[in-house]
TORDOVEX-758597 format. One line per field, with one value per atom (N, C-alpha, C, O): residue number from 1; residue in one letter; y negated, z negated, x negated. Coordinates in nm, 3 decimals. Example, Ala and Ser with C-alpha at 12.3 -4.5 7.8 and 13.67 -1.06 7.14 Angstrom:
BEGIN
vexkol c(1,1,1,1,2,2,2,2);
kemar c(a,a,a,a,s,s,s,s);
c2 c(0.569,0.450,0.330,0.332,0.225,0.106,-0.003,-0.114);
c3 c(-0.780,-0.780,-0.780,-0.846,-0.708,-0.714,-0.787,-0.804);
c1 c(-1.319,-1.230,-1.320,-1.424,-1.285,-1.367,-1.290,-1.341);
***
This chain:
BEGIN
vexkol c(1,1,1,1,2,2,2,2,3,3,3,3,4,4,4,4,5,5,5,5,6,6,6,6,7,7,7,7,8,8,8,8,9,9,9,9,10,10,10,10,11,11,11,11,12,12,12,12,13,13,13,13,14,14,14,14,15,15,15,15,16,16,16,16,17,17,17,17,18,18,18,18,19,19,19,19,20,20,20,20,21,21,21,21,22,22,22,22,23,23,23,23,24,24,24,24,25,25,25,25,26,26,26,26,27,27,27,27,28,28,28,28,29,29,29,29,30,30,30,30,31,31,31,31,32,32,32,32,33,33,33,33,34,34,34,34,35,35,35,35,36,36,36,36,37,37,37,37,38,38,38,38,39,39,39,39,40,40,40,40,41,41,41,41,42,42,42,42,43,43,43,43,44,44,44,44,45,45,45,45,46,46,46,46,47,47,47,47,48,48,48,48,49,49,49,49,50,50,50,50,51,51,51,51,52,52,52,52,53,53,53,53,54,54,54,54,55,55,55,55,56,56,56,56,57,57,57,57,58,58,58,58,59,59,59,59,60,60,60,60,61,61,61,61,62,62,62,62,63,63,63,63,64,64,64,64,65,65,65,65,66,66,66,66,67,67,67,67,68,68,68,68,69,69,69,69,70,70,70,70,71,71,71,71,72,72,72,72,73,73,73,73,74,74,74,74,75,75,75,75,76,76,76,76,77,77,77,77);
kemar c(x,x,x,x,x,x,x,x,x,x,x,x,x,x,x,x,x,x,x,x,x,x,x,x,x,x,x,x,x,x,x,x,x,x,x,x,x,x,x,x,x,x,x,x,x,x,x,x,x,x,x,x,x,x,x,x,x,x,x,x,x,x,x,x,x,x,x,x,x,x,x,x,x,x,x,x,x,x,x,x,x,x,x,x,x,x,x,x,x,x,x,x,x,x,x,x,x,x,x,x,x,x,x,x,x,x,x,x,x,x,x,x,x,x,x,x,x,x,x,x,x,x,x,x,x,x,x,x,x,x,x,x,x,x,x,x,x,x,x,x,x,x,x,x,x,x,x,x,x,x,x,x,x,x,x,x,x,x,x,x,x,x,x,x,x,x,x,x,x,x,x,x,x,x,x,x,x,x,x,x,x,x,x,x,x,x,x,x,x,x,x,x,x,x,x,x,x,x,x,x,x,x,x,x,x,x,x,x,x,x,x,x,x,x,x,x,x,x,x,x,x,x,x,x,x,x,x,x,x,x,x,x,x,x,x,x,x,x,x,x,x,x,x,x,x,x,x,x,x,x,x,x,x,x,x,x,x,x,x,x,x,x,x,x,x,x,x,x,x,x,x,x,x,x,x,x,x,x,x,x,x,x,x,x,x,x,x,x,x,x,x,x,x,x,x,x,x,x,x,x,x,x,x,x,x,x,x,x);
c2 c(0.125,0.002,-0.116,-0.200,-0.144,-0.236,-0.259,-0.380,-0.213,-0.193,-0.262,-0.344,-0.225,-0.293,-0.457,-0.545,-0.463,-0.615,-0.676,-0.775,-0.635,-0.710,-0.755,-0.865,-0.628,-0.678,-0.793,-0.882,-0.795,-0.898,-1.036,-1.135,-1.051,-1.143,-1.213,-1.333,-1.150,-1.179,-1.226,-1.288,-1.199,-1.254,-1.396,-1.438,-1.487,-1.644,-1.656,-1.692,-1.632,-1.653,-1.610,-1.496,-1.760,-1.672,-1.580,-1.489,-1.591,-1.483,-1.361,-1.264,-1.346,-1.196,-1.167,-1.058,-1.249,-1.235,-1.165,-1.052,-1.246,-1.180,-1.075,-0.978,-1.045,-0.923,-0.834,-0.750,-0.846,-0.748,-0.671,-0.549,-0.795,-0.778,-0.682,-0.591,-0.707,-0.601,-0.436,-0.345,-0.428,-0.340,-0.252,-0.142,-0.331,-0.243,-0.199,-0.092,-0.327,-0.266,-0.149,-0.075,-0.135,0.035,0.130,0.225,0.141,0.205,0.269,0.388,0.173,0.201,0.334,0.381,0.386,0.505,0.618,0.730,0.610,0.696,0.682,0.753,0.613,0.582,0.722,0.719,0.821,0.951,0.962,0.966,0.969,1.016,0.897,0.924,0.768,0.675,0.695,0.667,0.756,0.755,0.866,0.861,0.959,1.073,1.030,1.093,0.922,0.894,0.800,0.690,0.835,0.767,0.608,0.546,0.541,0.438,0.389,0.449,0.283,0.263,0.216,0.138,0.243,0.265,0.165,0.116,0.124,-0.037,0.000,-0.086,0.141,0.131,0.114,0.061,0.152,0.178,0.019,-0.032,-0.039,-0.204,-0.242,-0.297,-0.241,-0.294,-0.254,-0.337,-0.148,-0.084,-0.159,-0.188,-0.178,-0.283,-0.404,-0.450,-0.482,-0.608,-0.642,-0.740,-0.546,-0.518,-0.534,-0.626,-0.417,-0.433,-0.492,-0.445,-0.598,-0.716,-0.839,-0.926,-0.836,-0.961,-0.922,-1.005,-0.772,-0.728,-0.766,-0.800,-0.745,-0.746,-0.937,-1.003,-0.954,-1.130,-1.217,-1.327,-1.117,-1.177,-1.161,-1.237,-0.996,-0.972,-1.056,-1.105,-1.088,-1.161,-1.329,-1.399,-1.379,-1.477,-1.481,-1.528,-1.410,-1.388,-1.361,-1.401,-1.302,-1.276,-1.411,-1.447,-1.466,-1.607,-1.704,-1.753,-1.723,-1.791,-1.690,-1.754,-1.593,-1.557,-1.588,-1.630,-1.562,-1.607,-1.758,-1.818,-1.827,-2.012,-2.026,-2.111,-1.937,-1.935,-1.902,-1.945,-1.804,-1.722,-1.848,-1.877,-1.918,-2.029,-2.127,-2.146,-2.186,-2.307,-2.250,-2.325,-2.126,-2.048,-2.067,-2.116,-2.032,-2.020,-2.141,-2.133,-2.292,-2.386,-2.462,-2.545,-2.425,-2.455,-2.375,-2.444,-2.266,-2.201,-2.221,-2.201,-2.275,-2.290,-2.462,-2.529);
c3 c(-0.027,0.003,0.001,0.083,-0.058,-0.067,0.098,0.118,0.184,0.302,0.391,0.479,0.361,0.398,0.374,0.454,0.236,0.175,0.239,0.305,0.236,0.324,0.471,0.521,0.536,0.680,0.688,0.769,0.586,0.596,0.549,0.575,0.480,0.456,0.589,0.592,0.661,0.786,0.886,0.985,0.863,0.944,0.963,0.864,1.047,1.057,1.045,0.939,1.132,1.151,1.045,1.001,0.994,0.871,0.900,0.821,1.018,1.065,1.060,1.011,1.100,1.115,0.993,0.958,0.897,0.722,0.673,0.630,0.691,0.660,0.730,0.658,0.846,0.917,0.813,0.737,0.807,0.728,0.610,0.590,0.513,0.424,0.428,0.346,0.532,0.552,0.587,0.552,0.663,0.751,0.564,0.514,0.533,0.360,0.263,0.203,0.266,0.235,0.243,0.154,0.385,0.450,0.409,0.346,0.418,0.384,0.235,0.209,0.149,0.011,-0.013,-0.127,0.071,0.042,0.085,0.043,0.136,0.201,0.138,0.173,0.060,-0.011,-0.036,-0.016,-0.075,-0.069,0.059,0.085,0.150,0.295,0.291,0.228,0.343,0.339,0.296,0.364,0.154,0.084,0.132,0.103,0.200,0.296,0.433,0.491,0.471,0.587,0.622,0.567,0.700,0.735,0.709,0.673,0.729,0.760,0.888,0.986,0.907,1.005,1.183,1.173,1.252,1.360,1.441,1.417,1.560,1.678,1.746,1.799,1.762,1.841,1.709,1.745,1.589,1.504,1.448,1.416,1.447,1.439,1.529,1.508,1.652,1.752,1.775,1.845,1.748,1.712,1.580,1.568,1.489,1.368,1.421,1.399,1.479,1.504,1.619,1.622,1.692,1.810,1.702,1.699,1.628,1.559,1.465,1.392,1.412,1.352,1.407,1.347,1.540,1.647,1.684,1.721,1.667,1.738,1.591,1.603,1.460,1.356,1.333,1.300,1.372,1.332,1.445,1.434,1.563,1.689,1.589,1.573,1.545,1.528,1.411,1.413,1.309,1.203,1.233,1.166,1.379,1.429,1.473,1.423,1.586,1.642,1.508,1.510,1.429,1.335,1.257,1.216,1.254,1.185,1.291,1.246,1.394,1.498,1.522,1.548,1.515,1.519,1.376,1.367,1.293,1.166,1.186,1.174,1.216,1.228,1.328,1.311,1.439,1.543,1.525,1.579,1.421,1.361,1.276,1.298,1.171,1.086,1.173,1.152,1.260,1.349,1.418,1.418,1.469,1.532,1.442,1.490,1.321,1.195,1.173,1.143,1.183,1.156,1.267,1.237,1.392,1.498,1.491,1.494,1.484,1.480,1.386,1.409,1.248,1.114,1.178,1.101);
c1 c(-0.084,-0.018,-0.099,-0.061,-0.186,-0.293,-0.333,-0.320,-0.361,-0.404,-0.276,-0.301,-0.147,-0.017,-0.009,0.022,-0.048,-0.070,-0.165,-0.133,-0.298,-0.366,-0.334,-0.353,-0.273,-0.204,-0.142,-0.166,-0.043,0.044,-0.007,0.063,-0.127,-0.165,-0.252,-0.279,-0.276,-0.346,-0.247,-0.284,-0.124,-0.004,-0.028,-0.088,-0.006,-0.012,0.146,0.198,0.203,0.363,0.442,0.460,0.504,0.619,0.706,0.732,0.762,0.885,0.805,0.863,0.689,0.635,0.625,0.670,0.568,0.552,0.718,0.737,0.797,0.926,0.927,0.901,0.946,0.986,0.855,0.904,0.726,0.679,0.721,0.715,0.777,0.841,0.960,0.972,1.052,1.134,1.116,1.191,1.001,0.968,0.882,0.903,0.820,0.759,0.889,0.903,0.990,1.119,1.176,1.218,1.172,1.239,1.111,1.158,0.987,0.902,0.916,0.902,0.944,0.921,1.019,1.020,1.088,1.160,1.052,1.079,0.973,0.904,0.786,0.692,0.775,0.617,0.511,0.390,0.576,0.475,0.435,0.314,0.524,0.492,0.396,0.294,0.401,0.287,0.187,0.088,0.172,0.027,-0.063,-0.183,-0.018,-0.064,-0.130,-0.219,-0.076,-0.130,-0.256,-0.262,-0.344,-0.450,-0.459,-0.358,-0.592,-0.588,-0.551,-0.595,-0.473,-0.420,-0.520,-0.615,-0.502,-0.590,-0.531,-0.420,-0.623,-0.563,-0.463,-0.393,-0.430,-0.304,-0.176,-0.071,-0.185,-0.108,-0.079,0.028,-0.217,-0.147,-0.102,0.006,-0.141,-0.045,0.066,0.124,0.142,0.260,0.343,0.462,0.230,0.328,0.328,0.440,0.262,0.276,0.404,0.478,0.400,0.524,0.673,0.754,0.670,0.786,0.792,0.879,0.730,0.716,0.767,0.830,0.729,0.771,0.925,1.009,0.950,1.086,1.207,1.325,1.128,1.206,1.255,1.353,1.127,1.142,1.231,1.286,1.222,1.314,1.512,1.607,1.473,1.624,1.650,1.763,1.579,1.661,1.695,1.770,1.601,1.613,1.803,1.906,1.769,1.920,2.051,2.168,1.998,2.120,2.167,2.277,2.050,2.068,2.164,2.267,2.134,2.189,2.340,2.441,2.347,2.501,2.586,2.701,2.513,2.652,2.650,2.757,2.535,2.576,2.692,2.779,2.693,2.752,2.913,3.015,2.883,3.047,3.127,3.245,3.035,3.063,3.130,3.250,3.077,3.095,3.249,3.346,3.257,3.352,3.471,3.573,3.466,3.548,3.612,3.731,3.542,3.576,3.664,3.750,3.633,3.696,3.824,3.926,3.839,3.964,4.069,4.188,4.005,4.060,4.146,4.215);
***
């Protein structure tokens, strides 16, 4: 888990850090399995960054949909 936290600290984009926190939260249920994993290799890190980028985009889209939903509710009411 210490390696994961060092990876998080290396991320510059706040959205990616937030996404990383969400991924770590999901991993926590599999902590035992994760502890047996080898140190991340370059391709693993590339996949992780891509996952974080996707998660960041999902969070932004979720926020946008929620904001639009609230605006729509105001217009309909």
